[in-house]
KEVEX-615565 format. One record per residue: x, y, z of N, C-alpha, C in turn; residue in one letter; residue number from 1. Coordinates in steps of 0.02 Angstrom, whole numbers. Each point is the difference from the previous one (the first is absolute). Layout:
<pts>
    n.px    n.py    n.pz   ca.px   ca.py   ca.pz    c.px    c.py    c.pz  type  seq
       X       Y       Z       X       Y       Z       X       Y       Z     A  NUM
...
</pts>
This chain:
<pts>
    n.px    n.py    n.pz   ca.px   ca.py   ca.pz    c.px    c.py    c.pz  type  seq
   -4295   -2948    -889      16       8      51      60       8      47     X    1
      34     -61     -22      71      -9       7      40      24     -52     X    2
       7       8     -35      26      29     -65       1      97      32     X    3
     -70      33      10      17      31      25      16      21      43     X    4
       7     -15      57      56      11      51      60      20     -21     X    5
      36     -68     -35      55     -31      -2      33      87     -63     X    6
     -72       9     -17      26      64     -65      -2      39      72     X    7
     -28      44      26       2      55      42      70      12      18     X    8
      20     -67      43      80     -20      36      23      34     -38     X    9
      12     -36     -38      63      11     -72      -6      99     -22     X   10
     -55      -7       4       1     102     -35      32      30      88     X   11
     -40     -36      43      23      39      54     103      17      19     X   12
      27     -77     -23      57      -2      16      37      34     -51     X   13
     -48      -2     -48      60      33     -63       4      78      42     X   14
     -85      39      16      21      62       6      41      -6      59     X   15
       4     -15      62      38      -4      89      67       2     -57     X   16
      22     -37     -35      70     -12     -38      16      97     -43     X   17
     -22     -12     -24     -16      75     -25      31      63      56     X   18
     -53      13      39     -13      60      50      75     -24      53     X   19
      25     -79     -28      48       8      66      93      46     -57     X   20
       0     -50     -48      31      24     -37       5      75     -34     X   21
     -56      35      10       8      81      -2      14      11      67     X   22
     -10     -18      31      36      14      63      75       7      16     X   23
       4     -35       4      92     -50     -16      36      43     -52     X   24
     -37      30     -71      47      35     -51     -22      55      56     X   25
     -24      50      28     -16      76      19      53      -4      58     X   26
      22     -47      23      29     -15      72      90      24     -45     X   27
       6     -32     -37      75     -10     -32     -27      54     -42     X   28
     -13      21     -13       8      79     -71      43      46      75     X   29
      66      55     -36      10      41      27     -37      60      12     X   30
       9      11      71     -42      70       2      21      55     -40     X   31
      -3      19     -85      41      69     -30      -9      56      22     X   32
     -68       9      43     -14      69      21      34      30      55     X   33
       4     -29      54      19      31      54      65      24       2     X   34
     -24      59      58      92      76     -30      21     -55      70     X   35
      38       2      12      55      25      54      97      37     -12     X   36
     -35      69      66      52      43     -24       4     -16      60     X   37
      76      50      18      19      34      56      27      80      -2     X   38
     -54      40      35     -22      55       4      59      38      47     X   39
     -15      56      10      47      40      30      36      26      53     X   40
     -47     -41      67      29     -24      47      -4     -73       4     X   41
      33     -40     -70      34     -29      18     -66     -50       3     X   42
     -72      -4       1     -48     -59      21      -4     -36     -72     X   43
     -27     -41     -12     -27     -64     -36     -55      14     -33     X   44
     -42      29     -50     -65       9      -1     -14     -54     -55     X   45
     -71     -40      17     -32     -44     -39     -28       5     -52     X   46
     -51      37     -54     -60      25     -17      11     -66     -45     X   47
     -92     -33     -17     -18     -30     -39       3       9     -85     X   48
      26      70     -26       7      10     -42     -17      72     -20     X   49
      31      30     -42       2      66     -11     -37      67      15     X   50
      25       8      59     -71      76       9     -25       2     -52     X   51
     -67      33     -14     -32      30     -35     -41      95      44     X   52
       2     -21      55     -44      51      46      88      28      45     X   53
       4      49      -6      58      11      63      -6      63       7     X   54
     -12      18      87      16      49      -4      67      43      44     X   55
      39      54     -33      24       5      51       4      86      39     X   56
      20     -51      69     -13      58      59      46      16      43     X   57
     -21      53      78      65      28       5      44      79      11     X   58
      23      -1       6      25      81       0      76     -11     -57     X   59
      16      44     -50      50       8     -23     -26     -74     -41     X   60
     -78      -1     -33     -30     -19     -44      36      24     -76     X   61
      28      52      13      27      11     -85      40     -34     -18     X   62
      33     -13      37      66     -53     -15     -37     -42     -16     X   63
     -47     -21      35     -28     -63     -64     -16     -34     -38     X   64
     -43      78       1     -56       4     -94      56       2     -71     X   65
      62      50      32      64      -3     -56      14     -35     -12     X   66
      24     -65      53       8     -42       0     -31     -68     -52     X   67
     -59      -9      26     -47     -40     -21     -14      31     -85     X   68
     -24      59      -7     -23      -7     -75      47      12     -53     X   69
      72     -17      37      78     -11     -58     -48     -46     -42     X   70
     -73     -46      24     -11     -65     -72     -66      32       0     X   71
     -11     -50     -71     -68       9     -45     -58     -24      49     X   72
      -5     -52      35     -64     -13      28      14      46      65     X   73
      20      56      20     -20       4      53     -47      59      13     X   74
     -25      36     -96     -76      17       6     -52     -50      17     X   75
      11     -52     -11     -65     -45      24       2     -60      50     X   76
      59       5      28     -21     -24      68      25      41      56     X   77
      34      54       4     -29      50      55     -80      20      -8     X   78
     -13     -17      97     -73      15      -2       2      75      50     X   79
      47      -8      29       4      57      42      77      43      35     X   80
      -3      62      16      73      -6      19     -26      72      75     X   81
      48      29      27      17      31      45      -5      78     -62     X   82
      38      40      89       4      78     -61      73       0     -30     X   83
      -5      38     -79      57      -7     -31      16      73     -12     X   84
     -28      63       2      15      49      -7      30      25      47     X   85
      55      36       8      63      14      53      -7      63      20     X   86
     -52      55     -50      24      73       3      -9       6     -53     X   87
      16     -26     -92      12      55     -17     -18     -65     -72     X   88
     -70     -10      34     -51     -47     -81       6     -73      -3     X   89
     -38     -15     -40     -23     -81      18      39     -19     -70     X   90
      64     -33       8      14     -45     -69     -42     -55     -39     X   91
     -52     -24      40     -10     -73     -24     -38       0     -31     X   92
     -63      41     -26     -39      13     -60       9      13     -78     X   93
      86       9      14      18      13     -51      14     -79     -50     X   94
       4     -56      59      31     -97     -31     -70      -9      27     X   95
     -26       8      28     -80     -29     -21     -49      25       6     X   96
     -60     -26     -63     -47      36     -14     -69     -14      52     X   97
      10     -32      47     -40     -25      58       9      40      55     X   98
      55       2      10      41      50      63     -46      11      44     X   99
     -78      20     -41     -36      74      57     -54     -32      20     X  100
     -19     -75     -43     -35     -64      23       8     -39      53     X  101
      60       0      22      50     -47      43     -20      29      78     X  102
     -15     -24      39     -12      10      70      64      11      36     X  103
     -26      79      45      84       4      -7     -19      21      99     X  104
      84      -6      31     -12     -26      91      42      41      22     X  105
      -9      44      62      38      20      17      49     -58      40     X  106
      60      51       8      76     -48       0     -28     -28      78     X  107
     -31      64      32     -12     -80      59     -36     -43      10     X  108
     -16     -32     -50     -67     -30     -12       8     -65      54     X  109
     -57     -38      25      10     -34      47     -12     -78     -23     X  110
      12     -61      35     -13     -73     -57     -70       9     -30     X  111
     -45       0      65     -60       3       7     -35      60     -70     X  112
       6      44     -13       9      19     -59       8     -26     -80     X  113
      62      -5      19      26     -63     -66     -28     -42     -25     X  114
      16     -46      45     -74     -93      10     -43      54     -46     X  115
     -29      33      -1     -80       5     -27      22      11     -78     X  116
      42      37     -16      18     -17     -76      32     -62     -26     X  117
     -12     -71      30       3     -81     -10      58       2     -54     X  118
      70      20      24      32       2     -37      43     -77       3     X  119
      78      -4     -78       9     -68      25     103       2       4     X  120
     -25      91       2      46       7      51       9      53      30     X  121
      56      17      33     -17      82      33      95     -24       6     X  122
      33      78     -51      82       6      21      12      56       9     X  123
      18      28      48      32      40      49      84     -19      -3     X  124
      39      81      31      40      18      28      21     -58      83     X  125
      65     -32     -19      34     -35      42     -30      49      86     X  126
      22      69     -15     -15       2      74     -82      22      18     X  127
     -53     -34     -41     -76      26      18     -16     -88      30     X  128
      63     -30      -9     -70     -96     -21      31      10      98     X  129
       9       5      75     -22       3      47     -62       0      16     X  130
      -3      94     -24     -72      44       0     -45     -49     -31     X  131
     -15     -40     -28     -32      19     -62     -18    -113     -22     X  132
      69     -21     -33      21     -78       0     -67     -51      50     X  133
      31      -3      56     -26     -73      29     -80      23      12     X  134
      10      54      -2     -92      17      19     -39     -13     -65     X  135
      15     -14     -91      -7      -8     -55       5     -93      12     X  136
      65      11       3     -15    -112      19     -38     -15      22     X  137
     -26      19      64     -38     -38      53     -39     -25     -41     X  138
     -20      88     -45     -80      -4     -29      11     -61     -80     X  139
      73      -1      -7      -7     -64     -70      34      35     -70     X  140
     -15      67      39      29      37     -56      81       1     -12     X  141
      22      -1     -43      59     -13     -23      70      52       4     X  142
      48       8      44      16      51     -20      82      -2     -32     X  143
      36      54     -52      59       3      -6      24      45      -8     X  144
      72      28      13      12      49      20      91      35     -23     X  145
      -4      44     -30      47      43     -42      59      29      38     X  146
      58      23     -12      42      16      38       8      55     -50     X  147
      41      30     -51     -18      68     -48      27      54      29     X  148
      59     -20      55      41      44       8      95      28       0     X  149
      21     -92     -63      30      32      10      13     -33     -68     X  150
      76      24     -61       3     -37     -37     -20    -110     -14     X  151
      19      -3      29       1     -94       2     -85     -18      54     X  152
     -10      47      17     -64      -7      24     -63     -11     -76     X  153
      39      90     -11     -72     -13     -54      31     -73     -59     X  154
      59       9     -16      18     -86     -61     -41     -31      31     X  155
     -10     -27      52     -27     -64      44     -84      -4     -15     X  156
     -30      68      38     -44      25     -10     -41      17     -79     X  157
      29      31     -53      -9     -61     -59     -28     -21     -21     X  158
      77     -72       7     -30     -58     -22     -49     -36      72     X  159
     -15      14      26     -29     -16      19     -84      32      -8     X  160
     -33      23     -26     -28      19     -34     -33     -29     -56     X  161
      63     -43     -29       9      -1     -46      -5     -69     -32     X  162
       2     -40      78     -37     -71      16    -110     -21       6     X  163
      -8      84      54     -52       2      27     -44      16     -70     X  164
      15      55     -49     -45       0     -40      30     -40     -62     X  165
      16     -37       1      10     -67     -41      44      41     -75     X  166
      61      51      10      29      55     -54      64      19      21     X  167
       9     -89      -5     101       7       6      23      28     -39     X  168
     -15     -10     -72      38      27     -47       7      90       8     X  169
     -62      23      21      27      85       2      42       0      71     X  170
     -40     -30      62      58      10      28      66      -1     -10     X  171
      30     -42     -48      55     -28     -15      20     101     -28     X  172
     -18       4     -53     -16      59     -36      12      69      34     X  173
      -8       4      35       4      60      63      51     -30      42     X  174
      -1     -73      36      65      22      21      55      24     -24     X  175
      31     -36     -93      36       4     -43      -5     102     -15     X  176
     -29      46      -2       3      41       0     -11      32      62     X  177
      14     -17      85      20      42      39      80     -18     -12     X  178
      29     -65      10      32     -36       1      58      66     -40     X  179
       3     -21     -66      33      22     -42      -9     100       6     X  180
     -48      28      25      23      66       8      32      14      46     X  181
      -3     -50      84      29      32      39      73     -32     -31     X  182
      12     -40     -11      82       0     -46      40      21     -37     X  183
     -38      25     -54      26      57     -24      12      68      31     X  184
     -56      23      48      33      77      63      49      -7       7     X  185
     -16     -59      74      64      -1      12      60      -7     -43     X  186
       7     -34     -33      82     -31     -72      17      98      12     X  187
     -47      19     -53      13      55     -18      13      53      50     X  188
     -48      11      59      48      36      64      49     -27      35     X  189
      51     -44     -11      30     -18      25      88       9     -52     X  190
     -28      43     -54      67      13     -54      20      77      35     X  191
     -40      17      36      21      85      14      41      -4      54     X  192
      26     -70      56      38      42      55       7      25      37     X  193
     -71      56     -21     -32      47      48     -77     -39      52     X  194
      -2      34      75     -18      -8      43     -33      36      27     X  195
     -49      34      -8       3      76      13     -66     -23      71     X  196
      14      35      73     -52       5      51     -82      19       2     X  197
     -23     -39      16     -67     -14     -71     -46      -4     108     X  198
     -25      64     -14     -74      29      70     -72     -59     -52     X  199
     -55     -42      33     -61      15       4     -38      -5      28     X  200
     -73      53      13     -16      56      37     -75     -31     -32     X  201
     -54     -38      57     -62      19     -18     -17      54      47     X  202
     -52      30     -40     -26      33      54     -79       9      -7     X  203
     -12      25      82     -65     -26      17     -45      44      41     X  204
     -78      28     -13     -26      56      43     -48     -21      13     X  205
      11      23      72     -89     -57      53      -1      55      31     X  206
     -64      34     -16     -29      53      78      35      54     -30     X  207
      23       3     -47      54      97       4      81     -45      40     X  208
      16     -55      20      80       7      -9      21     -24     -58     X  209
      73       8     -36      26     -29     -30      52     -21      13     X  210
      31     -50     -10      34     -64       5      40     -48     -61     X  211
      53     -13      18      44     -30     -56      18     -71      38     X  212
      10     -16     -53      28     -99      47      25     -44     -68     X  213
      68     -42      46      29     -22     -41     -19     -88      -5     X  214
      14     -27     -75     -38     -73       3      76     -36      64     X  215
     -27     -80       0      45     -33      29      56     -36     -58     X  216
      51     -19      36      55       7     -65     -18    -106     -60     X  217
     -53     -31      35     -16     -60     -25     -73      41     -50     X  218
     -35      54     -12     -17      31     -42      -5       4     -96     X  219
     -34     -12     -14       1      28     -54      38      73     -27     X  220
       2      40       6       3      73       4      99     -18       4     X  221
      14     -26      63      60       3       1      40     -50     -39     X  222
     -58     -36     -24      60     -66     -59     -24      65     -68     X  223
     -15      12     -10     -20      75     -41      69      14     -10     X  224
      -9      51      61      90       4      10      60      16     -22     X  225
       7    -101       4      67     -42      11       0     -15     -62     X  226
     -49     -11     -21     -16     -24     -58      32      28     -80     X  227
     -33      58      12       1      71     -45      88      60       5     X  228
      40     -52      56      59      25      -4       0      43      70     X  229
      -8      52      52     -32      18      32      35     -61      83     X  230
      21      68      42     -13     -27      59     -54      44      66     X  231
     -38     -46      15     -31      -8      50      13      33      45     X  232
     -17      51      21      79      30      54     -63      -1      94     X  233
     -70     -16     -14     -48     -43      19      19     -51      45     X  234
       6     -56     -27      20     -72     -19      15     -29      69     X  235
      54      19      49      29     -18      64     -35      18      69     X  236
     -53      80     -33     -13      18      35     -92     -35      25     X  237
     -32     -42     -63     -56     -19      29       2     -73     -57     X  238
       1     -45      38      32     -76     -28     -70     -31      -8     X  239
     -62      14      32     -47     -55       0     -58      49      19     X  240
     -66     -24     -10     -80      29      -8     -28      50     -31     X  241
     -19      35      15     -43      51     -35      35      51       1     X  242
     -30      75     -64      28      61      11      15      20      66     X  243
      35      48      24      33      22      45      28      64      -5     X  244
     -47      48      25      13      74      -2      72      27      46     X  245
      10      36     -58      56      26      30      -9     100      -5     X  246
      45      31      61      27      88     -42       8      -1     -32     X  247
      16      81       2      34      24     -30      92     -10       5     X  248
      -1     -15      80      75       0       1      14     -48     -24     X  249
     -41     -57       4      63     -56     -34      11      13     -66     X  250
     -64      42     -55      10       9     -53      74      23     -31     X  251
      -7      59      66      47      58      -4      86     -57     -14     X  252
       4     -49      60      34     -26      13      52     -37     -50     X  253
     -64     -43     -33       5     -40     -78      15      49     -64     X  254
     -15      44       4       3      46     -43      56     -25     -45     X  255
     -57     -31     -80       4     -52     -25      -7      32     -72     X  256
      48     -57     -45      -8      71     -70     -70      10     -27     X  257
       4     -37       4    -110     -26     -39     -43     -31      42     X  258
     -47      37       1     -49      16      50     -74     -52     -34     X  259
     -41     -10      14     -53     -21     -35     -65      -2      40     X  260
     -75      29     -30     -54      10      49     -38     -47     -20     X  261
     -62     -35      37      -3     -16      13     -82       5       7     X  262
     -58      -2     -40     -65      -5      46     -68     -31     -30     X  263
     -52     -35      22     -42     -25     -16     -48      13     -21     X  264
     -41      56      20     -43      34      14     -17      33     -36     X  265
      82      38     -40      -8      67     -50      33     -26     -31     X  266
       8      66     -43      79     -20     -28      63      30       4     X  267
      37     -43      -9      76      20      40      25      90      -5     X  268
     -11       4     -48      12      76     -37     -19      45      65     X  269
     -60     -10      22     -41      32      52      70      10      55     X  270
     -13     -61      34      58       8      47      62      51     -14     X  271
      29     -20     -77      86      21      -7     -42      89     -19     X  272
     -61      13     -30      -4      75      43      24      30      47     X  273
     -81     -34      63      70       0      72      28       8      18     X  274
      49     -33       4      57     -16      -9      57      68      -2     X  275
     -35      -1     -70      67      60     -27     -33      70      12     X  276
     -50      -3      54     -20      99      31      33      -7      66     X  277
      34     -48      23      25      -6      56      76      -2      33     X  278
      -3      41      26      84      26      -1      48     -53      27     X  279
       0     -39      63      31     -32      29      11     -73     -56     X  280
     -71      -3     -61      48     -55     -34      34      40     -85     X  281
      20      38      15      49      58     -50      63     -27      21     X  282
      16     -33      66      65      -5      28      24     -61      -8     X  283
     -23     -22     -12      27     -75     -40      30       6     -67     X  284
      53     -43     -19      37     -10     -62     -67     -17     -41     X  285
     -32     -50     -15     -21      -5     -49     -62      78     -29     X  286
     -13      12      66     -23      52     -43      13      73     -37     X  287
      64       3      43      37      52     -63      30     -27     -49     X  288
      14     -87      -6      -9     -25     -66     -25       7     -56     X  289
     -72      -3      23     -79      20     -14      -8    -117     -21     X  290
      26       5      74     -39    -123       6     -20      -5      21     X  291
     -67      58      29     -43     -21      34     -56     -16     -35     X  292
     -21     -77     -24     -56      21     -52     -45     -82      20     X  293
     -75      38     -32     -56     -25      38     -31    -110     -43     X  294
       9     -23      24      -3     -78     -39     -53       7     -13     X  295
       5       7     -92     -92     -19     -52     -33     -40      35     X  296
     -50      -8      -4     -48     -25      -7     -53       6     -49     X  297
     -42     -69     -28     -85      24     -22     -42      -8      45     X  298
     -45     -37     -24     -41      -4      49      26     -31      77     X  299
      53     -33      10      48     -40      50      71      46      12     X  300
      35     -12      37      63      29      -2      44     -62     -24     X  301
      54      13     -25      49     -30     -53      51     -53      52     X  302
     -38      47      75      71     -16      59     -40     -70      71     X  303
     -47     -32     -36     -26     -38      45      17     -89     -34     X  304
     -25     -35      15     -22     -73     -13     -31      -6     -42     X  305
      -8      23     -32     -41     -24     -58      17      16     -71     X  306
      -3     -67     -58      53      18     -43      24      62     -24     X  307
     -40      46      -6      51      40       9      55      32       7     X  308
       2     -18      48      72      -2      47      73     -21     -75     X  309
     -18     -26     -46      47       9     -53      -6      33     -39     X  310
     -44      47      -3      21      79     -34      21      32      37     X  311
      -1       3      60      34      45      79      47     -19     -24     X  312
      32     -78      13      90      -1     -21      13      32     -72     X  313
     -50      -8     -42      54      23     -65       2      81      -9     X  314
     -55      30      44      15      47      29      73      57      28     X  315
     -23     -46      55      51     -13      78      76      16     -56     X  316
      -9     -35     -23      91     -26     -48      26      40     -38     X  317
     -66      53     -19      12      60     -73      15      45      58     X  318
     -21      14      49       9      62      37      69      -7      33     X  319
       4     -56      30      90     -34      44      51      24     -89     X  320
      -4     -48     -34      50      17     -52     -26      -5     -75     X  321
      -7     100     -17     -33       1     -28      37      -9     -84     X  322
      78       7       6      49     -10     -33     -30     -95     -59     X  323
      -3     -46      50     -14     -30     -25     -59     -50     -22     X  324
     -39      44      23     -76     -28     -27     -31      98     -52     X  325
      47      17       3     -34      44     -65     -39     -30     -50     X  326
       9     -56     -24     -47     -30     -85     -78     -33      66     X  327
      28       6      56     -77     -26       9     -70      71      37     X  328
     -49     -32     -47     -81      48      -5     -50     -13      -1     X  329
      10      45      82     -48     -28      30     -60      -1     -13     X  330
     -42      39     -28     -59       4     -40      21     -87     -30     X  331
       9     -30     -66      17     -78       7     -16     -26      35     X  332
      56      15      46     -24     -75      73     -68     -17      -2     X  333
     -46      81      19     -41     -11      -6     -59     -47     -27     X  334
      -9      34     -29     -43     -31     -69      38     -79     -17     X  335
      43     -18       3      17     -68       2     -11     -46      43     X  336
      26      25      48     -30     -31     109     -52      -9     -14     X  337
     -53      53     -22     -82      15      16     -28     -70     -77     X  338
      43      -9     -31     -30     -33     -69       6     -56      28     X  339
      37     -27       0      21     -83      40     -13     -28      43     X  340
      17      23      83     -29      10      56    -100       2      -1     X  341
     -22      43     -18     -89      12      -2     -33       1     -76     X  342
      42      -6     -62     -35     -12     -49     -38      80     -17     X  343
      34      22      30     -20      86     -12     -23      -1    -108     X  344
     -65      47     -10      44      11     -64      45      85      23     X  345
      33      16     -64      64      43      17     -44      64       4     X  346
     -61       6     -24     -24      63     -18     -67      22      70     X  347
       7     -72      34     -21      30      71      67      -3      47     X  348
      50     -19       5      59       6      23      21      94      -9     X  349
       4      22     -47       0      75     -24     -50      42      16     X  350
     -55     -41      23     -51      61      14       3     -13      83     X  351
     -16     -40      42     -31     -21      34      54       8      68     X  352
      85     -21     -16      49      -8      39      55      40      -2     X  353
      18       7     -61      91      49     -10     -44      82      32     X  354
     -68      19      -3      16      56       4      10       6      83     X  355
     -24     -13      22     -16     -44     111     101      14     -21     X  356
      10     -13     -43      77      12      33      51      52     -42     X  357
     -31      54     -21      36      40     -30      52      66      19     X  358
     -38       0      86      40      49      31      53     -45      32     X  359
       1     -60      44      75     -44     -35      22     -41       1     X  360
      -4     -44     -84      44      -9     -10      61      27     -40     X  361
       0      48     -24      66      35      -7      30       3      68     X  362
      15      -5      39      48     -18      81      77      45     -11     X  363
      31     -14     -10      72      57      14      20      33     -59     X  364
      -7      52      14     -17      51     -41      99       9     -47     X  365
      36     -27      26      65       1     -49      32     -24     -49     X  366
</pts>
């Protein structure tokens, strides 16, 4: 009996030692899966591992989806997204064979609706955080915000997405592409010594009333104009904020050398047609010189802060400095861009993207 008791006691001690050692070992092992990143609002976000169920929520969702789908794992990870058709068609079925199966949300979906999807992470624009973020976080749903409004923010946010999705190498390749693209356009534009006076106008139509708006000085449209070698005539009038409406009298006072019309809900060429029928627009120097142009767009305009702004930058530089950029074939640029950014086959680009550009891509008629 004594021997049996001693034997059991020894076995118990050995088991206790093994459990203690295993526990100690677990405590000493580094947590290699935990992610700690800083988002667009400089908030530190901690995730236990790369998220597998992502929801893209809130307004301006098209910018989020355009950025996230630069990464191969997006199709697998994105569970739901808000609206992505700005009025000229939905681009994302070209990228994701499962797009129609995903949950689609209204832009104003609340925290309660988002929580029912049980996401590992909700991504939204910085501007949406105050309305949605604290409520989601109070319900233990992690929130990541992205800026995606300036060149610098875009580079930062692509790197951030690379960390979140564990695709750092892909993020760096996109950043390198963007940086080289911008540097090349800037360097070539600076050779000319010519700085045309440029005006960009966003056209909006609501309840039968048409208005034209200028972007703020710190938005991507202003950056594009200056990087392409133009002078943004509106810059000193509108330093920050959103789009600002301007009357035709102010447009006439600026009387720019070149004027570019932007539309997000319809092809800009349709806005150009309407402007061309107006007598007062014909008084502008840009009209008389044939320099009122429709800014290109396919599913989305090239004059907004999704990744297409790179194509818009190249096209804009070609209009401002046609001789310096005479060797640039925009059709080739489109093919190269979509093959690299979204891995779209050339045949699909020719069939689904290029036909949407036929009216606007040629640009200047000089």
